[in-house]
ChimeraX commands (.cxc) that place a marker at each C-alpha (Angstrom):
marker #1 position 0.16,-0.07,0.11 radius 0.5
marker #1 position 2.56,2.32,1.04 radius 0.5
marker #1 position 4.65,1.88,-2.25 radius 0.5
marker #1 position 1.73,2.09,-4.43 radius 0.5
marker #1 position 0.99,5.76,-2.68 radius 0.5
marker #1 position 4.71,6.93,-3.45 radius 0.5
marker #1 position 4.27,5.34,-6.72 radius 0.5
marker #1 position 1.04,7.50,-7.72 radius 0.5
marker #1 position 2.36,10.38,-5.97 radius 0.5
marker #1 position 5.53,10.50,-8.31 radius 0.5
marker #1 position 3.65,9.48,-11.58 radius 0.5
marker #1 position 1.25,12.80,-10.92 radius 0.5
marker #1 position 4.48,14.51,-10.37 radius 0.5
marker #1 position 6.55,13.90,-13.01 radius 0.5
marker #1 position 4.01,12.23,-15.36 radius 0.5
marker #1 position 2.25,15.37,-15.47 radius 0.5
marker #1 position 4.47,17.31,-17.03 radius 0.5
marker #1 position 4.04,15.01,-19.98 radius 0.5
marker #1 position 0.27,14.15,-20.22 radius 0.5
marker #1 position -1.48,17.52,-18.70 radius 0.5
marker #1 position -1.57,20.81,-20.61 radius 0.5
marker #1 position -1.34,22.90,-17.03 radius 0.5
marker #1 position 1.60,21.79,-15.17 radius 0.5
marker #1 position 4.05,23.03,-12.73 radius 0.5
marker #1 position 6.92,21.62,-10.73 radius 0.5
marker #1 position 8.89,23.46,-7.77 radius 0.5
marker #1 position 10.49,23.55,-4.72 radius 0.5
marker #1 position 9.32,24.28,-1.31 radius 0.5
marker #1 position 10.97,24.92,2.44 radius 0.5
marker #1 position 9.55,25.40,5.65 radius 0.5
marker #1 position 8.94,24.00,8.81 radius 0.5
marker #1 position 6.18,21.81,10.76 radius 0.5
marker #1 position 5.08,23.21,14.54 radius 0.5
marker #1 position 2.92,21.77,16.85 radius 0.5
marker #1 position 1.83,25.61,17.68 radius 0.5
marker #1 position 1.70,28.05,14.91 radius 0.5
marker #1 position 3.60,31.64,16.00 radius 0.5
marker #1 position 4.56,35.10,14.51 radius 0.5
marker #1 position 7.38,35.20,16.93 radius 0.5
marker #1 position 10.42,35.37,15.64 radius 0.5
marker #1 position 12.26,33.01,18.39 radius 0.5
marker #1 position 9.57,30.36,17.75 radius 0.5
marker #1 position 9.48,30.18,14.21 radius 0.5
marker #1 position 13.77,30.39,13.99 radius 0.5
marker #1 position 13.34,27.57,16.34 radius 0.5
marker #1 position 11.28,25.42,14.36 radius 0.5
marker #1 position 13.16,25.93,11.50 radius 0.5
marker #1 position 16.32,24.18,13.40 radius 0.5
marker #1 position 14.13,21.53,14.89 radius 0.5
marker #1 position 11.59,20.92,12.04 radius 0.5
marker #1 position 13.08,21.97,8.91 radius 0.5
marker #1 position 11.09,20.58,5.90 radius 0.5
marker #1 position 12.32,20.58,2.54 radius 0.5
marker #1 position 11.38,18.69,-1.41 radius 0.5
marker #1 position 9.62,18.77,-4.63 radius 0.5
marker #1 position 5.75,19.89,-5.30 radius 0.5
marker #1 position 3.65,19.20,-8.69 radius 0.5
marker #1 position 0.75,20.67,-9.71 radius 0.5
marker #1 position -1.99,19.89,-12.35 radius 0.5
marker #1 position -4.32,22.53,-13.09 radius 0.5
marker #1 position -7.79,21.48,-14.23 radius 0.5
marker #1 position -9.48,24.95,-14.70 radius 0.5
marker #1 position -10.04,26.48,-11.01 radius 0.5
marker #1 position -9.42,22.96,-9.99 radius 0.5
marker #1 position -6.19,21.50,-9.04 radius 0.5
marker #1 position -4.17,18.35,-7.96 radius 0.5
marker #1 position -0.98,18.50,-6.56 radius 0.5
marker #1 position 1.23,15.78,-4.85 radius 0.5
marker #1 position 4.25,16.58,-2.89 radius 0.5
marker #1 position 7.94,14.70,-1.86 radius 0.5
marker #1 position 8.54,16.57,1.30 radius 0.5
marker #1 position 11.70,15.41,3.45 radius 0.5
marker #1 position 11.63,16.48,7.13 radius 0.5
marker #1 position 13.11,15.54,10.60 radius 0.5
marker #1 position 11.82,15.43,13.91 radius 0.5
marker #1 position 12.13,14.90,17.73 radius 0.5
marker #1 position 8.88,14.27,20.41 radius 0.5
marker #1 position 9.52,14.21,24.16 radius 0.5
marker #1 position 7.73,11.58,25.86 radius 0.5
marker #1 position 6.97,11.40,29.60 radius 0.5
marker #1 position 7.07,8.04,31.19 radius 0.5
marker #1 position 6.66,6.60,34.86 radius 0.5
marker #1 position 8.50,3.78,36.65 radius 0.5
marker #1 position 6.28,1.25,37.25 radius 0.5
marker #1 position 8.94,-1.28,39.02 radius 0.5
marker #1 position 12.28,-1.36,40.82 radius 0.5
marker #1 position 15.93,-1.33,38.95 radius 0.5
marker #1 position 19.34,-0.13,39.64 radius 0.5
marker #1 position 18.88,3.95,39.37 radius 0.5
marker #1 position 15.06,3.62,38.86 radius 0.5
marker #1 position 12.31,3.52,41.60 radius 0.5
marker #1 position 8.61,3.12,41.08 radius 0.5
marker #1 position 6.94,6.45,40.55 radius 0.5
marker #1 position 10.07,7.99,39.29 radius 0.5
marker #1 position 9.65,10.46,36.50 radius 0.5
marker #1 position 11.49,9.78,33.36 radius 0.5
marker #1 position 11.50,11.28,29.72 radius 0.5
marker #1 position 12.78,10.06,26.52 radius 0.5
marker #1 position 13.34,11.64,23.22 radius 0.5
marker #1 position 12.24,10.19,19.74 radius 0.5
marker #1 position 14.08,11.67,16.97 radius 0.5
marker #1 position 12.70,10.65,13.13 radius 0.5
marker #1 position 13.97,11.33,9.56 radius 0.5
marker #1 position 10.62,11.27,7.72 radius 0.5
marker #1 position 9.19,11.45,3.96 radius 0.5
marker #1 position 5.60,12.69,3.95 radius 0.5
marker #1 position 3.75,12.39,0.91 radius 0.5
marker #1 position 0.41,14.23,0.80 radius 0.5
marker #1 position -1.82,14.10,-1.98 radius 0.5
marker #1 position -4.25,17.18,-2.16 radius 0.5
marker #1 position -6.78,18.43,-4.05 radius 0.5
marker #1 position -7.84,21.91,-4.35 radius 0.5
marker #1 position -10.06,24.95,-5.61 radius 0.5
marker #1 position -8.73,28.44,-6.41 radius 0.5
marker #1 position -11.70,30.79,-4.79 radius 0.5
marker #1 position -10.24,34.48,-5.30 radius 0.5
marker #1 position -7.99,35.71,-8.01 radius 0.5
marker #1 position -6.06,39.48,-7.37 radius 0.5
marker #1 position -4.35,39.68,-10.59 radius 0.5
marker #1 position -0.98,39.34,-8.95 radius 0.5
marker #1 position -2.13,36.80,-6.25 radius 0.5
marker #1 position -4.60,34.23,-6.15 radius 0.5
marker #1 position -6.17,32.45,-2.87 radius 0.5
marker #1 position -6.60,28.64,-3.06 radius 0.5
marker #1 position -7.78,25.59,-0.46 radius 0.5
marker #1 position -7.14,21.89,-0.33 radius 0.5
marker #1 position -7.21,18.69,1.48 radius 0.5
marker #1 position -6.28,15.17,0.68 radius 0.5
marker #1 position -4.45,12.23,2.19 radius 0.5
marker #1 position -0.97,12.07,3.61 radius 0.5
marker #1 position 1.62,9.09,4.14 radius 0.5
marker #1 position 4.67,9.42,6.29 radius 0.5
marker #1 position 7.19,7.31,5.92 radius 0.5
marker #1 position 9.69,6.63,8.59 radius 0.5
marker #1 position 13.19,6.51,7.17 radius 0.5
marker #1 position 15.37,6.16,10.18 radius 0.5
marker #1 position 14.56,6.79,14.07 radius 0.5
marker #1 position 16.28,6.42,17.45 radius 0.5
marker #1 position 15.37,7.16,21.00 radius 0.5
marker #1 position 17.68,8.56,23.80 radius 0.5
marker #1 position 16.80,8.36,27.73 radius 0.5
marker #1 position 17.19,11.15,29.77 radius 0.5
marker #1 position 19.16,8.99,32.29 radius 0.5
marker #1 position 20.79,5.43,31.93 radius 0.5
marker #1 position 19.36,2.87,34.23 radius 0.5
marker #1 position 19.66,-1.31,34.31 radius 0.5
marker #1 position 17.20,-3.73,33.96 radius 0.5
marker #1 position 18.49,-6.67,35.91 radius 0.5
marker #1 position 20.56,-4.49,38.17 radius 0.5
marker #1 position 24.00,-5.44,36.39 radius 0.5
marker #1 position 26.41,-2.88,36.25 radius 0.5
marker #1 position 26.93,-1.92,32.47 radius 0.5
marker #1 position 23.80,-3.37,31.32 radius 0.5
marker #1 position 21.51,-0.25,30.48 radius 0.5
marker #1 position 18.70,0.99,28.45 radius 0.5
marker #1 position 19.86,3.28,25.84 radius 0.5
marker #1 position 19.76,3.82,21.73 radius 0.5
marker #1 position 21.50,0.42,21.44 radius 0.5
marker #1 position 20.42,-1.52,23.67 radius 0.5
marker #1 position 16.14,-1.02,23.00 radius 0.5
marker #1 position 16.18,0.55,19.21 radius 0.5
marker #1 position 14.20,-2.18,18.31 radius 0.5
marker #1 position 11.66,-1.67,21.29 radius 0.5
marker #1 position 10.58,1.66,20.12 radius 0.5
marker #1 position 10.76,1.66,16.49 radius 0.5
marker #1 position 7.78,3.53,14.91 radius 0.5
marker #1 position 5.69,2.28,12.58 radius 0.5
marker #1 position 7.05,2.38,8.64 radius 0.5
marker #1 position 3.98,4.59,7.66 radius 0.5
marker #1 position 1.73,6.84,9.36 radius 0.5
marker #1 position -1.67,8.07,7.75 radius 0.5
marker #1 position -2.97,11.28,7.87 radius 0.5
marker #1 position -5.13,13.97,6.06 radius 0.5
marker #1 position -4.06,17.10,5.36 radius 0.5
marker #1 position -5.87,20.49,4.77 radius 0.5
marker #1 position -5.00,24.08,4.38 radius 0.5
marker #1 position -4.72,27.24,2.67 radius 0.5
marker #1 position -2.17,28.79,0.27 radius 0.5
marker #1 position -1.72,31.69,-2.57 radius 0.5
marker #1 position 0.38,31.96,-5.47 radius 0.5
marker #1 position 2.06,35.18,-5.95 radius 0.5
marker #1 position 2.67,36.60,-9.78 radius 0.5
marker #1 position 2.26,33.01,-10.82 radius 0.5
marker #1 position 5.92,31.57,-9.26 radius 0.5
marker #1 position 5.61,32.24,-5.58 radius 0.5
marker #1 position 3.88,29.59,-3.35 radius 0.5
marker #1 position 3.10,30.20,0.46 radius 0.5
marker #1 position 0.76,27.21,2.12 radius 0.5
marker #1 position -0.10,26.72,5.61 radius 0.5
marker #1 position -1.47,23.23,6.22 radius 0.5
marker #1 position -2.74,21.08,9.18 radius 0.5
marker #1 position -2.07,17.28,9.15 radius 0.5
marker #1 position -4.24,15.14,10.93 radius 0.5
marker #1 position -2.82,12.24,12.19 radius 0.5
marker #1 position -5.02,9.05,11.47 radius 0.5
marker #1 position -3.00,6.16,12.57 radius 0.5
marker #1 position -0.92,5.86,15.56 radius 0.5
marker #1 position 3.03,6.20,15.27 radius 0.5
marker #1 position 3.96,3.39,17.95 radius 0.5
marker #1 position 3.33,-0.01,17.88 radius 0.5
marker #1 position 1.98,-1.58,21.19 radius 0.5
marker #1 position 5.07,-0.64,23.82 radius 0.5
marker #1 position 3.05,-1.99,26.55 radius 0.5
marker #1 position 2.81,-5.30,25.28 radius 0.5
marker #1 position 7.09,-5.23,25.23 radius 0.5
marker #1 position 9.01,-6.48,27.85 radius 0.5
marker #1 position 9.87,-2.65,28.79 radius 0.5
marker #1 position 6.48,-2.24,29.94 radius 0.5
marker #1 position 7.54,-3.84,33.15 radius 0.5
marker #1 position 9.64,-0.93,34.17 radius 0.5
marker #1 position 7.46,1.79,32.44 radius 0.5
marker #1 position 3.58,2.86,31.52 radius 0.5
marker #1 position 3.64,3.23,27.89 radius 0.5
marker #1 position -0.08,4.23,27.85 radius 0.5
marker #1 position 0.06,7.63,26.63 radius 0.5
marker #1 position 3.01,7.01,24.39 radius 0.5
marker #1 position 0.71,4.06,22.41 radius 0.5
marker #1 position -2.04,6.41,21.60 radius 0.5
marker #1 position 0.61,9.19,20.33 radius 0.5
marker #1 position -0.46,10.51,16.69 radius 0.5
marker #1 position 1.23,13.21,14.68 radius 0.5
marker #1 position -0.68,15.81,14.08 radius 0.5
marker #1 position 1.34,19.00,13.03 radius 0.5
marker #1 position 0.86,22.54,11.10 radius 0.5
marker #1 position 3.40,22.73,8.31 radius 0.5
marker #1 position 4.22,26.45,6.77 radius 0.5
marker #1 position 6.10,26.29,3.47 radius 0.5
marker #1 position 7.43,28.70,1.10 radius 0.5
marker #1 position 7.87,27.54,-2.82 radius 0.5
marker #1 position 8.77,28.54,-6.11 radius 0.5
marker #1 position 7.69,26.76,-9.38 radius 0.5
marker #1 position 10.49,26.35,-11.82 radius 0.5
marker #1 position 8.31,24.79,-14.46 radius 0.5
marker link #1:1,2 radius 0.2
marker link #1:2,3 radius 0.2
marker link #1:3,4 radius 0.2
marker link #1:4,5 radius 0.2
marker link #1:5,6 radius 0.2
marker link #1:6,7 radius 0.2
marker link #1:7,8 radius 0.2
marker link #1:8,9 radius 0.2
marker link #1:9,10 radius 0.2
marker link #1:10,11 radius 0.2
marker link #1:11,12 radius 0.2
marker link #1:12,13 radius 0.2
marker link #1:13,14 radius 0.2
marker link #1:14,15 radius 0.2
marker link #1:15,16 radius 0.2
marker link #1:16,17 radius 0.2
marker link #1:17,18 radius 0.2
marker link #1:18,19 radius 0.2
marker link #1:19,20 radius 0.2
marker link #1:20,21 radius 0.2
marker link #1:21,22 radius 0.2
marker link #1:22,23 radius 0.2
marker link #1:23,24 radius 0.2
marker link #1:24,25 radius 0.2
marker link #1:25,26 radius 0.2
marker link #1:26,27 radius 0.2
marker link #1:27,28 radius 0.2
marker link #1:28,29 radius 0.2
marker link #1:29,30 radius 0.2
marker link #1:30,31 radius 0.2
marker link #1:31,32 radius 0.2
marker link #1:32,33 radius 0.2
marker link #1:33,34 radius 0.2
marker link #1:34,35 radius 0.2
marker link #1:35,36 radius 0.2
marker link #1:36,37 radius 0.2
marker link #1:37,38 radius 0.2
marker link #1:38,39 radius 0.2
marker link #1:39,40 radius 0.2
marker link #1:40,41 radius 0.2
marker link #1:41,42 radius 0.2
marker link #1:42,43 radius 0.2
marker link #1:43,44 radius 0.2
marker link #1:44,45 radius 0.2
marker link #1:45,46 radius 0.2
marker link #1:46,47 radius 0.2
marker link #1:47,48 radius 0.2
marker link #1:48,49 radius 0.2
marker link #1:49,50 radius 0.2
marker link #1:50,51 radius 0.2
marker link #1:51,52 radius 0.2
marker link #1:52,53 radius 0.2
marker link #1:53,54 radius 0.2
marker link #1:54,55 radius 0.2
marker link #1:55,56 radius 0.2
marker link #1:56,57 radius 0.2
marker link #1:57,58 radius 0.2
marker link #1:58,59 radius 0.2
marker link #1:59,60 radius 0.2
marker link #1:60,61 radius 0.2
marker link #1:61,62 radius 0.2
marker link #1:62,63 radius 0.2
marker link #1:63,64 radius 0.2
marker link #1:64,65 radius 0.2
marker link #1:65,66 radius 0.2
marker link #1:66,67 radius 0.2
marker link #1:67,68 radius 0.2
marker link #1:68,69 radius 0.2
marker link #1:69,70 radius 0.2
marker link #1:70,71 radius 0.2
marker link #1:71,72 radius 0.2
marker link #1:72,73 radius 0.2
marker link #1:73,74 radius 0.2
marker link #1:74,75 radius 0.2
marker link #1:75,76 radius 0.2
marker link #1:76,77 radius 0.2
marker link #1:77,78 radius 0.2
marker link #1:78,79 radius 0.2
marker link #1:79,80 radius 0.2
marker link #1:80,81 radius 0.2
marker link #1:81,82 radius 0.2
marker link #1:82,83 radius 0.2
marker link #1:83,84 radius 0.2
marker link #1:84,85 radius 0.2
marker link #1:85,86 radius 0.2
marker link #1:86,87 radius 0.2
marker link #1:87,88 radius 0.2
marker link #1:88,89 radius 0.2
marker link #1:89,90 radius 0.2
marker link #1:90,91 radius 0.2
marker link #1:91,92 radius 0.2
marker link #1:92,93 radius 0.2
marker link #1:93,94 radius 0.2
marker link #1:94,95 radius 0.2
marker link #1:95,96 radius 0.2
marker link #1:96,97 radius 0.2
marker link #1:97,98 radius 0.2
marker link #1:98,99 radius 0.2
marker link #1:99,100 radius 0.2
marker link #1:100,101 radius 0.2
marker link #1:101,102 radius 0.2
marker link #1:102,103 radius 0.2
marker link #1:103,104 radius 0.2
marker link #1:104,105 radius 0.2
marker link #1:105,106 radius 0.2
marker link #1:106,107 radius 0.2
marker link #1:107,108 radius 0.2
marker link #1:108,109 radius 0.2
marker link #1:109,110 radius 0.2
marker link #1:110,111 radius 0.2
marker link #1:111,112 radius 0.2
marker link #1:112,113 radius 0.2
marker link #1:113,114 radius 0.2
marker link #1:114,115 radius 0.2
marker link #1:115,116 radius 0.2
marker link #1:116,117 radius 0.2
marker link #1:117,118 radius 0.2
marker link #1:118,119 radius 0.2
marker link #1:119,120 radius 0.2
marker link #1:120,121 radius 0.2
marker link #1:121,122 radius 0.2
marker link #1:122,123 radius 0.2
marker link #1:123,124 radius 0.2
marker link #1:124,125 radius 0.2
marker link #1:125,126 radius 0.2
marker link #1:126,127 radius 0.2
marker link #1:127,128 radius 0.2
marker link #1:128,129 radius 0.2
marker link #1:129,130 radius 0.2
marker link #1:130,131 radius 0.2
marker link #1:131,132 radius 0.2
marker link #1:132,133 radius 0.2
marker link #1:133,134 radius 0.2
marker link #1:134,135 radius 0.2
marker link #1:135,136 radius 0.2
marker link #1:136,137 radius 0.2
marker link #1:137,138 radius 0.2
marker link #1:138,139 radius 0.2
marker link #1:139,140 radius 0.2
marker link #1:140,141 radius 0.2
marker link #1:141,142 radius 0.2
marker link #1:142,143 radius 0.2
marker link #1:143,144 radius 0.2
marker link #1:144,145 radius 0.2
marker link #1:145,146 radius 0.2
marker link #1:146,147 radius 0.2
marker link #1:147,148 radius 0.2
marker link #1:148,149 radius 0.2
marker link #1:149,150 radius 0.2
marker link #1:150,151 radius 0.2
marker link #1:151,152 radius 0.2
marker link #1:152,153 radius 0.2
marker link #1:153,154 radius 0.2
marker link #1:154,155 radius 0.2
marker link #1:155,156 radius 0.2
marker link #1:156,157 radius 0.2
marker link #1:157,158 radius 0.2
marker link #1:158,159 radius 0.2
marker link #1:159,160 radius 0.2
marker link #1:160,161 radius 0.2
marker link #1:161,162 radius 0.2
marker link #1:162,163 radius 0.2
marker link #1:163,164 radius 0.2
marker link #1:164,165 radius 0.2
marker link #1:165,166 radius 0.2
marker link #1:166,167 radius 0.2
marker link #1:167,168 radius 0.2
marker link #1:168,169 radius 0.2
marker link #1:169,170 radius 0.2
marker link #1:170,171 radius 0.2
marker link #1:171,172 radius 0.2
marker link #1:172,173 radius 0.2
marker link #1:173,174 radius 0.2
marker link #1:174,175 radius 0.2
marker link #1:175,176 radius 0.2
marker link #1:176,177 radius 0.2
marker link #1:177,178 radius 0.2
marker link #1:178,179 radius 0.2
marker link #1:179,180 radius 0.2
marker link #1:180,181 radius 0.2
marker link #1:181,182 radius 0.2
marker link #1:182,183 radius 0.2
marker link #1:183,184 radius 0.2
marker link #1:184,185 radius 0.2
marker link #1:185,186 radius 0.2
marker link #1:186,187 radius 0.2
marker link #1:187,188 radius 0.2
marker link #1:188,189 radius 0.2
marker link #1:189,190 radius 0.2
marker link #1:190,191 radius 0.2
marker link #1:191,192 radius 0.2
marker link #1:192,193 radius 0.2
marker link #1:193,194 radius 0.2
marker link #1:194,195 radius 0.2
marker link #1:195,196 radius 0.2
marker link #1:196,197 radius 0.2
marker link #1:197,198 radius 0.2
marker link #1:198,199 radius 0.2
marker link #1:199,200 radius 0.2
marker link #1:200,201 radius 0.2
marker link #1:201,202 radius 0.2
marker link #1:202,203 radius 0.2
marker link #1:203,204 radius 0.2
marker link #1:204,205 radius 0.2
marker link #1:205,206 radius 0.2
marker link #1:206,207 radius 0.2
marker link #1:207,208 radius 0.2
marker link #1:208,209 radius 0.2
marker link #1:209,210 radius 0.2
marker link #1:210,211 radius 0.2
marker link #1:211,212 radius 0.2
marker link #1:212,213 radius 0.2
marker link #1:213,214 radius 0.2
marker link #1:214,215 radius 0.2
marker link #1:215,216 radius 0.2
marker link #1:216,217 radius 0.2
marker link #1:217,218 radius 0.2
marker link #1:218,219 radius 0.2
marker link #1:219,220 radius 0.2
marker link #1:220,221 radius 0.2
marker link #1:221,222 radius 0.2
marker link #1:222,223 radius 0.2
marker link #1:223,224 radius 0.2
marker link #1:224,225 radius 0.2
marker link #1:225,226 radius 0.2
marker link #1:226,227 radius 0.2
marker link #1:227,228 radius 0.2
marker link #1:228,229 radius 0.2
marker link #1:229,230 radius 0.2
marker link #1:230,231 radius 0.2
marker link #1:231,232 radius 0.2
marker link #1:232,233 radius 0.2
view
């Protein structure tokens, strides 16, 4: 399913130039954020932590358009855990956090409509499904601790990376608004509604003997996406 979705996006993006009479191809860059902000410090931090860039295509069908995108981005999510058992350096009820670092490929296929034309700029709205492919992931705890009481046997990125593997694909629905300026520059603000959970059932792994993963298991990826693009074709 995930390969088919990616193939459809690529065919729409690169095949559109051969078959569609009105087709655009461009690049875009931006950032993802949990909360929109106009403050320069917040925007700078989001660019540093959630930089997003890639290609987009657009097949024009009158006022309606189809826009597939292939975007690369990195993100990190911090989760809080409560210890539920005793191990060396970890007591029941102790609060521990871990950070999930991911490299992802986001592939939305959007259907939109232009509803206002001001000559030098047009306004549009779009919606469509998106697939988020996890290319690589790693997990870092805020401290090391042992599972068996044996010195040196710690839970960290090396020992339990497989336990924290995210799902290879997370589905979502994306909706947003955008503008085209002088026909070449694009500005979009989208929201990605996470439909599928990011993790498998961590509470079914051996680490559930030491942590309560209830909140983590219910995690879905929902973020704003702000991008600026340029049509070069």
